[in-house]
C-alpha positions in Angstrom: 27.5 29.2 30.9 25.1 26.5 32.1 21.4 26.1 31.7 20.2 26.1 35.4 16.5 24.9 35.0 14.3 25.7 38.0 11.8 22.9 37.8 10.7 19.8 35.9 7.4 20.5 34.1 6.7 17.0 32.9 8.1 13.6 32.0 6.8 11.7 28.9 6.8 8.0 28.9 5.8 6.0 25.8 4.1 2.6 25.3 3.0 0.6 22.3 -0.7 0.8 21.5 -1.4 -2.7 22.7 -0.3 -1.7 26.2 -2.2 1.6 26.4 -5.1 0.5 28.5 -3.1 -1.5 31.0 -0.5 1.3 31.2 -3.1 3.9 32.0 -4.6 1.6 34.6 -1.1 1.2 36.1 -0.4 5.0 36.4 -3.9 5.8 37.6 -4.7 2.7 39.7 -1.4 1.3 41.0 0.6 4.5 41.3 -2.4 6.6 42.2 -1.7 9.5 39.9 -4.6 11.9 39.2 -5.6 11.8 35.6 -6.1 15.2 33.9 -7.5 16.3 30.6 -5.1 16.5 27.6 -5.4 19.6 25.4 -8.0 19.1 22.7 -5.5 18.9 19.8 -3.6 16.0 21.4 -6.6 13.8 22.4 -6.8 11.9 19.1 -3.2 10.6 19.7 -4.4 8.5 22.6 -2.5 8.1 25.8 -3.3 10.0 29.0 -1.9 12.8 31.2 -1.5 12.6 35.0 -0.7 15.1 37.7 1.7 14.6 40.6 2.1 17.8 42.7 3.6 20.3 40.3 4.8 17.7 37.8 2.9 16.0 35.0 3.4 12.5 33.6 2.4 12.2 29.9 1.8 8.7 28.7 2.0 8.6 24.9 1.6 5.9 22.2 4.6 5.0 20.2 5.1 2.0 17.9 8.6 1.3 19.1 9.3 2.9 22.5 12.8 1.5 22.5 13.9 3.3 19.3 16.8 5.7 19.6 14.6 8.5 18.2 11.8 7.9 20.7 9.5 10.7 21.8 9.9 9.9 25.5 11.6 12.8 27.3 11.9 15.0 30.4 10.9 18.7 30.2 13.0 21.2 32.1 11.6 24.7 32.7 13.8 27.7 32.3 13.1 31.4 32.9 14.6 32.6 29.6 14.2 30.4 26.5 16.4 32.6 24.4 19.3 32.3 26.9 18.8 28.6 26.9 19.2 28.5 23.1 22.4 30.4 23.6 23.7 27.8 26.0 22.9 25.1 23.5 24.7 26.9 20.7 27.8 27.4 23.0 27.8 23.7 23.6 27.3 22.7 19.9 24.0 21.0 20.6 21.4 20.8 17.7 18.0 22.2 18.5 15.0 20.1 17.3 11.3 20.7 17.0 11.0 24.3 18.1 7.5 25.7 18.7 4.7 26.1 21.1 2.8 23.2 22.7 -1.0 23.4 22.8 -0.9 24.1 26.5 1.1 27.3 25.8 4.6 26.1 26.6 7.3 27.7 24.4 9.9 25.0 23.8 12.6 23.3 21.9 14.2 19.8 22.1 17.8 18.6 22.3 19.4 15.2 22.7 21.9 14.3 25.4 25.1 12.4 24.4 23.2 9.1 24.7 20.5 10.4 22.4 17.8 10.8 25.1 15.4 13.5 24.2 15.2 16.6 26.5 12.7 19.4 26.2 13.6 22.9 27.3 10.6 25.1 27.9 9.4 28.4 29.2 5.9 29.0 30.6 4.0 32.0 29.2 3.9 35.0 31.5 
């Protein structure tokens, strides 16, 4: 059985704190992405969120963005999170960081064979 996501919800990129301002200026000014409010519980972490059509770009602060355990990731939306967990179990993939995001996404994370982080999420009905 395969996962079959129906959309990309967001992509998270990470930058060191010293590059936060210039990176925000790049995404907003150079790329022209529309800046949107982050959920209140996440604002103290710094960074910024942007909207591009139906997809968001989350810019987050990370001391070493090149680390193999980096927070940067892509988020795939699925219709049935429980079925997605079953697919991960069938493929012997470890599920990390289960829970609900402040914006209501139910989710969990996995790592691909190269240790890239992938978020699998379901929007609340």
